[in-house]
PDB file of N, CA, C and O in Angstrom:
ATOM      1  N   MET A   1     -41.284 -15.988 -31.042  1.00  0.00           N
ATOM      2  CA  MET A   1     -40.836 -16.347 -29.721  1.00  0.00           C
ATOM      3  C   MET A   1     -40.267 -15.112 -29.023  1.00  0.00           C
ATOM      4  O   MET A   1     -39.769 -14.192 -29.672  1.00  0.00           O
ATOM      5  N   ASN A   2     -40.348 -15.106 -27.725  1.00  0.00           N
ATOM      6  CA  ASN A   2     -39.788 -13.986 -27.004  1.00  0.00           C
ATOM      7  C   ASN A   2     -38.760 -14.462 -25.999  1.00  0.00           C
ATOM      8  O   ASN A   2     -38.645 -15.655 -25.719  1.00  0.00           O
ATOM      9  N   LYS A   3     -38.005 -13.500 -25.455  1.00  0.00           N
ATOM     10  CA  LYS A   3     -36.913 -13.862 -24.576  1.00  0.00           C
ATOM     11  C   LYS A   3     -37.370 -14.514 -23.280  1.00  0.00           C
ATOM     12  O   LYS A   3     -36.637 -15.334 -22.727  1.00  0.00           O
ATOM     13  N   GLU A   4     -38.557 -14.181 -22.774  1.00  0.00           N
ATOM     14  CA  GLU A   4     -39.049 -14.807 -21.558  1.00  0.00           C
ATOM     15  C   GLU A   4     -39.353 -16.286 -21.822  1.00  0.00           C
ATOM     16  O   GLU A   4     -39.015 -17.150 -21.014  1.00  0.00           O
ATOM     17  N   TYR A   5     -39.988 -16.564 -22.950  1.00  0.00           N
ATOM     18  CA  TYR A   5     -40.350 -17.941 -23.304  1.00  0.00           C
ATOM     19  C   TYR A   5     -39.098 -18.802 -23.443  1.00  0.00           C
ATOM     20  O   TYR A   5     -39.069 -19.960 -23.025  1.00  0.00           O
ATOM     21  N   MET A   6     -38.055 -18.204 -24.045  1.00  0.00           N
ATOM     22  CA  MET A   6     -36.818 -18.965 -24.309  1.00  0.00           C
ATOM     23  C   MET A   6     -35.812 -18.839 -23.160  1.00  0.00           C
ATOM     24  O   MET A   6     -34.719 -19.400 -23.236  1.00  0.00           O
ATOM     25  N   HIS A   7     -36.168 -18.109 -22.098  1.00  0.00           N
ATOM     26  CA  HIS A   7     -35.282 -17.906 -20.939  1.00  0.00           C
ATOM     27  C   HIS A   7     -33.956 -17.323 -21.389  1.00  0.00           C
ATOM     28  O   HIS A   7     -32.900 -17.843 -21.030  1.00  0.00           O
ATOM     29  N   LEU A   8     -33.992 -16.259 -22.163  1.00  0.00           N
ATOM     30  CA  LEU A   8     -32.798 -15.612 -22.706  1.00  0.00           C
ATOM     31  C   LEU A   8     -32.354 -14.463 -21.830  1.00  0.00           C
ATOM     32  O   LEU A   8     -33.168 -13.756 -21.236  1.00  0.00           O
ATOM     33  N   ASN A   9     -31.054 -14.294 -21.763  1.00  0.00           N
ATOM     34  CA  ASN A   9     -30.442 -13.160 -21.056  1.00  0.00           C
ATOM     35  C   ASN A   9     -29.402 -12.546 -21.946  1.00  0.00           C
ATOM     36  O   ASN A   9     -28.908 -13.193 -22.870  1.00  0.00           O
ATOM     37  N   ALA A  10     -29.058 -11.292 -21.680  1.00  0.00           N
ATOM     38  CA  ALA A  10     -28.000 -10.633 -22.448  1.00  0.00           C
ATOM     39  C   ALA A  10     -26.716 -11.439 -22.318  1.00  0.00           C
ATOM     40  O   ALA A  10     -26.343 -11.844 -21.217  1.00  0.00           O
ATOM     41  N   GLY A  11     -26.048 -11.670 -23.421  1.00  0.00           N
ATOM     42  CA  GLY A  11     -24.790 -12.385 -23.423  1.00  0.00           C
ATOM     43  C   GLY A  11     -24.909 -13.882 -23.578  1.00  0.00           C
ATOM     44  O   GLY A  11     -23.892 -14.573 -23.635  1.00  0.00           O
ATOM     45  N   ASP A  12     -26.134 -14.408 -23.650  1.00  0.00           N
ATOM     46  CA  ASP A  12     -26.305 -15.859 -23.875  1.00  0.00           C
ATOM     47  C   ASP A  12     -25.719 -16.233 -25.234  1.00  0.00           C
ATOM     48  O   ASP A  12     -25.813 -15.475 -26.199  1.00  0.00           O
ATOM     49  N   LYS A  13     -25.118 -17.410 -25.287  1.00  0.00           N
ATOM     50  CA  LYS A  13     -24.527 -17.903 -26.514  1.00  0.00           C
ATOM     51  C   LYS A  13     -25.296 -19.114 -27.005  1.00  0.00           C
ATOM     52  O   LYS A  13     -25.882 -19.856 -26.217  1.00  0.00           O
ATOM     53  N   PHE A  14     -25.289 -19.309 -28.333  1.00  0.00           N
ATOM     54  CA  PHE A  14     -26.049 -20.385 -28.938  1.00  0.00           C
ATOM     55  C   PHE A  14     -25.190 -21.217 -29.859  1.00  0.00           C
ATOM     56  O   PHE A  14     -24.185 -20.743 -30.389  1.00  0.00           O
ATOM     57  N   LYS A  15     -25.589 -22.464 -30.048  1.00  0.00           N
ATOM     58  CA  LYS A  15     -24.960 -23.361 -31.000  1.00  0.00           C
ATOM     59  C   LYS A  15     -25.953 -23.617 -32.094  1.00  0.00           C
ATOM     60  O   LYS A  15     -27.085 -24.022 -31.833  1.00  0.00           O
ATOM     61  N   LYS A  16     -25.533 -23.379 -33.342  1.00  0.00           N
ATOM     62  CA  LYS A  16     -26.410 -23.600 -34.483  1.00  0.00           C
ATOM     63  C   LYS A  16     -26.002 -24.924 -35.137  1.00  0.00           C
ATOM     64  O   LYS A  16     -24.820 -25.158 -35.392  1.00  0.00           O
ATOM     65  N   THR A  17     -26.979 -25.778 -35.404  1.00  0.00           N
ATOM     66  CA  THR A  17     -26.720 -27.011 -36.118  1.00  0.00           C
ATOM     67  C   THR A  17     -27.610 -27.057 -37.349  1.00  0.00           C
ATOM     68  O   THR A  17     -28.623 -26.362 -37.430  1.00  0.00           O
ATOM     69  N   ILE A  18     -27.226 -27.862 -38.277  1.00  0.00           N
ATOM     70  CA  ILE A  18     -28.012 -28.018 -39.510  1.00  0.00           C
ATOM     71  C   ILE A  18     -28.450 -29.470 -39.593  1.00  0.00           C
ATOM     72  O   ILE A  18     -27.640 -30.382 -39.425  1.00  0.00           O
ATOM     73  N   SER A  19     -29.741 -29.681 -39.856  1.00  0.00           N
ATOM     74  CA  SER A  19     -30.231 -31.052 -39.948  1.00  0.00           C
ATOM     75  C   SER A  19     -29.593 -31.743 -41.153  1.00  0.00           C
ATOM     76  O   SER A  19     -29.159 -31.071 -42.089  1.00  0.00           O
ATOM     77  N   PRO A  20     -29.532 -33.057 -41.142  1.00  0.00           N
ATOM     78  CA  PRO A  20     -28.905 -33.788 -42.257  1.00  0.00           C
ATOM     79  C   PRO A  20     -29.518 -33.453 -43.638  1.00  0.00           C
ATOM     80  O   PRO A  20     -28.827 -33.482 -44.656  1.00  0.00           O
ATOM     81  N   ASP A  21     -30.804 -33.140 -43.646  1.00  0.00           N
ATOM     82  CA  ASP A  21     -31.441 -32.809 -44.936  1.00  0.00           C
ATOM     83  C   ASP A  21     -31.293 -31.331 -45.295  1.00  0.00           C
ATOM     84  O   ASP A  21     -31.693 -30.911 -46.381  1.00  0.00           O
ATOM     85  N   GLY A  22     -30.720 -30.545 -44.387  1.00  0.00           N
ATOM     86  CA  GLY A  22     -30.499 -29.125 -44.644  1.00  0.00           C
ATOM     87  C   GLY A  22     -31.733 -28.274 -44.559  1.00  0.00           C
ATOM     88  O   GLY A  22     -31.690 -27.107 -44.949  1.00  0.00           O
ATOM     89  N   GLN A  23     -32.827 -28.797 -44.071  1.00  0.00           N
ATOM     90  CA  GLN A  23     -34.081 -28.079 -44.006  1.00  0.00           C
ATOM     91  C   GLN A  23     -34.334 -27.359 -42.692  1.00  0.00           C
ATOM     92  O   GLN A  23     -35.164 -26.451 -42.635  1.00  0.00           O
ATOM     93  N   VAL A  24     -33.639 -27.747 -41.649  1.00  0.00           N
ATOM     94  CA  VAL A  24     -33.878 -27.176 -40.304  1.00  0.00           C
ATOM     95  C   VAL A  24     -32.576 -26.666 -39.733  1.00  0.00           C
ATOM     96  O   VAL A  24     -31.545 -27.335 -39.814  1.00  0.00           O
ATOM     97  N   LEU A  25     -32.624 -25.467 -39.150  1.00  0.00           N
ATOM     98  CA  LEU A  25     -31.467 -24.868 -38.490  1.00  0.00           C
ATOM     99  C   LEU A  25     -31.817 -24.586 -37.022  1.00  0.00           C
ATOM    100  O   LEU A  25     -32.121 -23.450 -36.659  1.00  0.00           O
ATOM    101  N   PRO A  26     -31.770 -25.615 -36.196  1.00  0.00           N
ATOM    102  CA  PRO A  26     -32.102 -25.397 -34.792  1.00  0.00           C
ATOM    103  C   PRO A  26     -30.989 -24.677 -34.044  1.00  0.00           C
ATOM    104  O   PRO A  26     -29.806 -24.891 -34.305  1.00  0.00           O
ATOM    105  N   PHE A  27     -31.387 -23.823 -33.117  1.00  0.00           N
ATOM    106  CA  PHE A  27     -30.444 -23.120 -32.248  1.00  0.00           C
ATOM    107  C   PHE A  27     -30.636 -23.655 -30.838  1.00  0.00           C
ATOM    108  O   PHE A  27     -31.760 -23.755 -30.347  1.00  0.00           O
ATOM    109  N   LYS A  28     -29.532 -23.997 -30.196  1.00  0.00           N
ATOM    110  CA  LYS A  28     -29.595 -24.520 -28.840  1.00  0.00           C
ATOM    111  C   LYS A  28     -28.755 -23.615 -27.943  1.00  0.00           C
ATOM    112  O   LYS A  28     -27.606 -23.308 -28.263  1.00  0.00           O
ATOM    113  N   LYS A  29     -29.322 -23.197 -26.839  1.00  0.00           N
ATOM    114  CA  LYS A  29     -28.633 -22.325 -25.890  1.00  0.00           C
ATOM    115  C   LYS A  29     -27.503 -23.113 -25.247  1.00  0.00           C
ATOM    116  O   LYS A  29     -27.711 -24.212 -24.733  1.00  0.00           O
ATOM    117  N   LYS A  30     -26.283 -22.533 -25.281  1.00  0.00           N
ATOM    118  CA  LYS A  30     -25.142 -23.183 -24.645  1.00  0.00           C
ATOM    119  C   LYS A  30     -25.266 -23.059 -23.141  1.00  0.00           C
ATOM    120  O   LYS A  30     -25.625 -22.004 -22.619  1.00  0.00           O
ATOM    121  N   GLN A  31     -24.966 -24.143 -22.453  1.00  0.00           N
ATOM    122  CA  GLN A  31     -25.029 -24.141 -20.999  1.00  0.00           C
ATOM    123  C   GLN A  31     -23.815 -23.387 -20.445  1.00  0.00           C
ATOM    124  O   GLN A  31     -22.726 -23.429 -21.017  1.00  0.00           O
ATOM    125  N   LYS A  32     -24.025 -22.704 -19.330  1.00  0.00           N
ATOM    126  CA  LYS A  32     -22.923 -22.004 -18.667  1.00  0.00           C
ATOM    127  C   LYS A  32     -22.075 -23.010 -17.930  1.00  0.00           C
ATOM    128  O   LYS A  32     -22.589 -23.970 -17.357  1.00  0.00           O
ATOM    129  N   ILE A  33     -20.763 -22.788 -17.944  1.00  0.00           N
ATOM    130  CA  ILE A  33     -19.812 -23.659 -17.290  1.00  0.00           C
ATOM    131  C   ILE A  33     -19.306 -22.958 -16.043  1.00  0.00           C
ATOM    132  O   ILE A  33     -18.930 -21.787 -16.091  1.00  0.00           O
ATOM    133  N   SER A  34     -19.297 -23.663 -14.944  1.00  0.00           N
ATOM    134  CA  SER A  34     -18.834 -23.049 -13.673  1.00  0.00           C
ATOM    135  C   SER A  34     -17.330 -22.764 -13.760  1.00  0.00           C
ATOM    136  O   SER A  34     -16.614 -23.387 -14.544  1.00  0.00           O
ATOM    137  N   ALA A  35     -16.882 -21.845 -12.969  1.00  0.00           N
ATOM    138  CA  ALA A  35     -15.461 -21.476 -12.927  1.00  0.00           C
ATOM    139  C   ALA A  35     -14.598 -22.687 -12.545  1.00  0.00           C
ATOM    140  O   ALA A  35     -13.507 -22.868 -13.084  1.00  0.00           O
ATOM    141  N   ALA A  36     -15.092 -23.512 -11.614  1.00  0.00           N
ATOM    142  CA  ALA A  36     -14.333 -24.684 -11.174  1.00  0.00           C
ATOM    143  C   ALA A  36     -14.188 -25.679 -12.324  1.00  0.00           C
ATOM    144  O   ALA A  36     -13.110 -26.238 -12.526  1.00  0.00           O
ATOM    145  N   THR A  37     -15.258 -25.904 -13.073  1.00  0.00           N
ATOM    146  CA  THR A  37     -15.194 -26.821 -14.209  1.00  0.00           C
ATOM    147  C   THR A  37     -14.272 -26.277 -15.288  1.00  0.00           C
ATOM    148  O   THR A  37     -13.480 -27.023 -15.864  1.00  0.00           O
ATOM    149  N   LEU A  38     -14.369 -24.993 -15.560  1.00  0.00           N
ATOM    150  CA  LEU A  38     -13.496 -24.382 -16.566  1.00  0.00           C
ATOM    151  C   LEU A  38     -12.024 -24.476 -16.160  1.00  0.00           C
ATOM    152  O   LEU A  38     -11.168 -24.721 -17.011  1.00  0.00           O
ATOM    153  N   ASN A  39     -11.720 -24.287 -14.891  1.00  0.00           N
ATOM    154  CA  ASN A  39     -10.351 -24.429 -14.390  1.00  0.00           C
ATOM    155  C   ASN A  39      -9.861 -25.858 -14.556  1.00  0.00           C
ATOM    156  O   ASN A  39      -8.708 -26.084 -14.926  1.00  0.00           O
ATOM    157  N   MET A  40     -10.739 -26.833 -14.282  1.00  0.00           N
ATOM    158  CA  MET A  40     -10.362 -28.242 -14.425  1.00  0.00           C
ATOM    159  C   MET A  40     -10.071 -28.562 -15.891  1.00  0.00           C
ATOM    160  O   MET A  40      -9.086 -29.239 -16.185  1.00  0.00           O
ATOM    161  N   ILE A  41     -10.907 -28.087 -16.811  1.00  0.00           N
ATOM    162  CA  ILE A  41     -10.718 -28.321 -18.241  1.00  0.00           C
ATOM    163  C   ILE A  41      -9.394 -27.692 -18.693  1.00  0.00           C
ATOM    164  O   ILE A  41      -8.628 -28.322 -19.421  1.00  0.00           O
ATOM    165  N   ASN A  42      -9.132 -26.487 -18.275  1.00  0.00           N
ATOM    166  CA  ASN A  42      -7.882 -25.799 -18.654  1.00  0.00           C
ATOM    167  C   ASN A  42      -6.684 -26.564 -18.120  1.00  0.00           C
ATOM    168  O   ASN A  42      -5.680 -26.693 -18.821  1.00  0.00           O
ATOM    169  N   ALA A  43      -6.763 -27.075 -16.894  1.00  0.00           N
ATOM    170  CA  ALA A  43      -5.652 -27.824 -16.318  1.00  0.00           C
ATOM    171  C   ALA A  43      -5.396 -29.111 -17.126  1.00  0.00           C
ATOM    172  O   ALA A  43      -4.248 -29.462 -17.400  1.00  0.00           O
ATOM    173  N   LEU A  44      -6.475 -29.801 -17.497  1.00  0.00           N
ATOM    174  CA  LEU A  44      -6.310 -31.019 -18.295  1.00  0.00           C
ATOM    175  C   LEU A  44      -5.684 -30.730 -19.652  1.00  0.00           C
ATOM    176  O   LEU A  44      -4.807 -31.466 -20.104  1.00  0.00           O
ATOM    177  N   PHE A  45      -6.129 -29.670 -20.294  1.00  0.00           N
ATOM    178  CA  PHE A  45      -5.555 -29.288 -21.568  1.00  0.00           C
ATOM    179  C   PHE A  45      -4.094 -28.915 -21.420  1.00  0.00           C
ATOM    180  O   PHE A  45      -3.273 -29.270 -22.267  1.00  0.00           O
ATOM    181  N   ASP A  46      -3.760 -28.205 -20.355  1.00  0.00           N
ATOM    182  CA  ASP A  46      -2.367 -27.796 -20.107  1.00  0.00           C
ATOM    183  C   ASP A  46      -1.465 -29.015 -19.853  1.00  0.00           C
ATOM    184  O   ASP A  46      -0.334 -29.075 -20.336  1.00  0.00           O
ATOM    185  N   GLU A  47      -1.984 -29.976 -19.091  1.00  0.00           N
ATOM    186  CA  GLU A  47      -1.214 -31.184 -18.789  1.00  0.00           C
ATOM    187  C   GLU A  47      -0.959 -32.037 -20.021  1.00  0.00           C
ATOM    188  O   GLU A  47       0.038 -32.754 -20.103  1.00  0.00           O
ATOM    189  N   ASN A  48      -1.880 -31.948 -20.985  1.00  0.00           N
ATOM    190  CA  ASN A  48      -1.800 -32.772 -22.195  1.00  0.00           C
ATOM    191  C   ASN A  48      -1.616 -31.937 -23.446  1.00  0.00           C
ATOM    192  O   ASN A  48      -2.132 -32.273 -24.512  1.00  0.00           O
ATOM    193  N   LYS A  49      -0.880 -30.854 -23.310  1.00  0.00           N
ATOM    194  CA  LYS A  49      -0.731 -29.891 -24.404  1.00  0.00           C
ATOM    195  C   LYS A  49      -0.184 -30.526 -25.666  1.00  0.00           C
ATOM    196  O   LYS A  49      -0.687 -30.263 -26.758  1.00  0.00           O
ATOM    197  N   GLU A  50       0.842 -31.361 -25.536  1.00  0.00           N
ATOM    198  CA  GLU A  50       1.449 -31.984 -26.704  1.00  0.00           C
ATOM    199  C   GLU A  50       0.443 -32.858 -27.444  1.00  0.00           C
ATOM    200  O   GLU A  50       0.371 -32.812 -28.672  1.00  0.00           O
ATOM    201  N   LEU A  51      -0.327 -33.646 -26.716  1.00  0.00           N
ATOM    202  CA  LEU A  51      -1.335 -34.503 -27.325  1.00  0.00           C
ATOM    203  C   LEU A  51      -2.401 -33.656 -27.997  1.00  0.00           C
ATOM    204  O   LEU A  51      -2.836 -33.979 -29.102  1.00  0.00           O
ATOM    205  N   MET A  52      -2.825 -32.596 -27.364  1.00  0.00           N
ATOM    206  CA  MET A  52      -3.856 -31.721 -27.938  1.00  0.00           C
ATOM    207  C   MET A  52      -3.390 -31.098 -29.255  1.00  0.00           C
ATOM    208  O   MET A  52      -4.170 -30.968 -30.199  1.00  0.00           O
ATOM    209  N   GLU A  53      -2.113 -30.715 -29.311  1.00  0.00           N
ATOM    210  CA  GLU A  53      -1.553 -30.145 -30.544  1.00  0.00           C
ATOM    211  C   GLU A  53      -1.548 -31.182 -31.663  1.00  0.00           C
ATOM    212  O   GLU A  53      -1.850 -30.864 -32.813  1.00  0.00           O
ATOM    213  N   LYS A  54      -1.202 -32.429 -31.319  1.00  0.00           N
ATOM    214  CA  LYS A  54      -1.212 -33.513 -32.316  1.00  0.00           C
ATOM    215  C   LYS A  54      -2.624 -33.757 -32.839  1.00  0.00           C
ATOM    216  O   LYS A  54      -2.824 -33.951 -34.038  1.00  0.00           O
ATOM    217  N   LEU A  55      -3.597 -33.746 -31.936  1.00  0.00           N
ATOM    218  CA  LEU A  55      -4.981 -33.974 -32.355  1.00  0.00           C
ATOM    219  C   LEU A  55      -5.510 -32.824 -33.180  1.00  0.00           C
ATOM    220  O   LEU A  55      -6.295 -33.035 -34.105  1.00  0.00           O
ATOM    221  N   LYS A  56      -5.093 -31.606 -32.862  1.00  0.00           N
ATOM    222  CA  LYS A  56      -5.527 -30.423 -33.588  1.00  0.00           C
ATOM    223  C   LYS A  56      -5.044 -30.470 -35.037  1.00  0.00           C
ATOM    224  O   LYS A  56      -5.743 -30.026 -35.947  1.00  0.00           O
ATOM    225  N   ASP A  57      -3.844 -31.010 -35.241  1.00  0.00           N
ATOM    226  CA  ASP A  57      -3.259 -31.066 -36.596  1.00  0.00           C
ATOM    227  C   ASP A  57      -3.902 -32.123 -37.478  1.00  0.00           C
ATOM    228  O   ASP A  57      -3.731 -32.097 -38.697  1.00  0.00           O
ATOM    229  N   LYS A  58      -4.630 -33.043 -36.887  1.00  0.00           N
ATOM    230  CA  LYS A  58      -5.239 -34.116 -37.686  1.00  0.00           C
ATOM    231  C   LYS A  58      -6.518 -33.690 -38.330  1.00  0.00           C
ATOM    232  O   LYS A  58      -7.148 -34.479 -39.033  1.00  0.00           O
TER     233      LYS A  58
END
């Protein structure tokens, strides 16, 4: 496969998963998140920081 076929650009990030039978390792290109969406996510995490810490510890 080549980068044109896969629509790859420098700096693209991927998520690797393993199939339940362990035979396949598919890579999926991570979608880019807009600055507005990222700001909204950060604000939600900041507003719920205590809850996020509790969930992280579980």
